[in-house]
N, C-alpha and C positions, 0 to 999 in steps of 0.2 A: 711548605717545610714548619712551617712556625704552628699553623694547623693540626699538623699530625703528633709534632711535638705536646700540644695543648692538651690533645686528646691522651694521647701515652700519662700523661702528667695525673691528669680528670682520673683516668681508670686506674690507677694505680691508687690514688688517693679512697677511690672508691672504696678499691678490694681492701684496703686497709684499717678504713672507717667500719667496714659491713663484716670481718671475719672476727673482732673481739665482740660486736656485738650477737654473732653466731655462735661463739662461745661460751659469752654470757646468757643465752637462751638457754645452751643444751647444761648450764650450770644450774641454773635456776629449775631445769627440769626434773635431776637428781632430787630435789628439796621433796621431802614429802615421807607416808608412809605405804611399807611396800611387803606382799606378802608371798612368801615360796610359791614356785610353782615346782615341787615335787617331780611332775613327768618330764619337763624338758631339763631337768638340775641332774649334773653327773652324781653318779651312786659314789660317795666320798669313801666306805668302806670299799668298794672294788678300787679304787684308786691309791687309796692308802696299801692296799695288798698287790698289786702293782710297783707302788715305788719299794718295795721291802723286799719283794719275791727273792730278789741277788744275797740277800743277808742271811749268813749261817742262822741256823734255827735257832739259836740261842738268842741271840742279839734283835732277830725279827720278833722274837716272842716278849721283848720290852719294847721295841720298838712300835708296835704296832699299835697298843693298847694307848702308849704316850700321844700319838700321833691322833688317835679319835679321839681325846680327852680335849684336844686343841684345836680342834677341825668338825666344826657342828656345823649342820644348814639348820641356821633359826629361823625358826616359825614368820618371824614378822623384823623387818629392817625400817628403822627411822630416821633421816638423815636431814641436818638441818646443817646451816649454815649462813654467816655472813661474813661482812668484806675480809675479817681477822683471824675467826676461830671456823672450825669443819666440827660437826658432832654426831657421831653414828651408834645408835643405840640399839643395840642387839636381844634380843626376847631372852629374858632368865640371866643375862650377864649384865656386867657393869658400863656404864654409858665412855667413849673414848674421845676425846676432847683433847684438838690440837690445833695450831694455830695452821693458816691454811697457805702460808707462804716458804712451808716446808722445814721448819723451824724447829729442831725434833726436843719434845718433852718425855721424860722419865714417868712412866706409869706402869702404875702395879695392878695385875694379869686379873685379881679376886676382888680388890677393893674398888676399882676403878679410880684409888688417888693419885695424887704424884708422887713421886717418891725424891728422898735427897741425893741417893746415891743407887746405879745400877748392881743390885742383887739380889738374891733368892728369886723372886718372882717378877720383880720391874725389868722390864725392855723400854727401849727406845722407841719413841713413837713418832715417825714425821706423816705429813699430809702433806699434800699439794696439787692443784689442776696442770694437766699436762692434755694439749690437746681437748679441754672442754671434757675429758675425763676426770676422774678425781682418784688418784692413786695414794694409798692409805700402806706405809712399811713400819712394821714391828721388827725390830732386831734385837734379839738375844744374845747370848754368849755363846750358846751354841746353833746358835741357826739366824734366817731370815724368813719371815711372811712377807709378801705384797699383793695387798689386795686392791684391783684394778675395777673401779665401777665406772660402767659405760649406763647409757639411755639409748632406747631406741628411738628414731624418728619422731614418731609419734607421739611419745611421750608416755607411753603406758606400759615398758619392758625396763624393767632396771638388769644388767647381768652386772654379775660380779666374776672375776676371774680370780683365784687366789693359786701360788706358786710360793710353795715351801722348800728352801735348799737348806744346808746341813750337810758340814764335810762329813758327816754322819751318815746321809742317808748315800746309797750308791748312785741316786737321780733325781730329780725332783719330784717332789708331790705338787699336781697340778691338777685343778679342777675348775667346773663351772656351778655355779647357784643361779639361777634365772629368778627372777621375784616380778609381780603384775602390781600395776599402782592400787594402794587399796581407795575402794569407792564409797 
């Protein structure tokens, strides 16, 4: 009986130590330069058209270009992180840097600088690790965008699942972008 208890406690301890190291390995695999794989990625324009299809024609003509301007398939992503901060660089856009613990920061969409208060092009950005995946949330006055980054088991493919929600949208806009590790 005592042996079984010791064996059980040993297995629990082994899993407790193995799980964080597996998550850390996946986190370190996320670090790097990634190139868009257009063939495996969703067609963002088609997804936008689906999301706005139920809107009346006038509102749809306003919503569609606005969604297109903020939802781009970036040709390249560079992800870096340390114990405290996570940085995502998107080709042609300002870098997004935020604490890795989920603490939100105010970030200006066009300049990439931090803001003193949330107005205009400033959004609240938070980033945190969720079971080895990176969840990056942008909260604006009129909606929310969540980028969920995950890496394949072999470490060669990054998937970015994007979900946009807003009281103005009849349904969420969701799409998937696939990136290959740059060599």
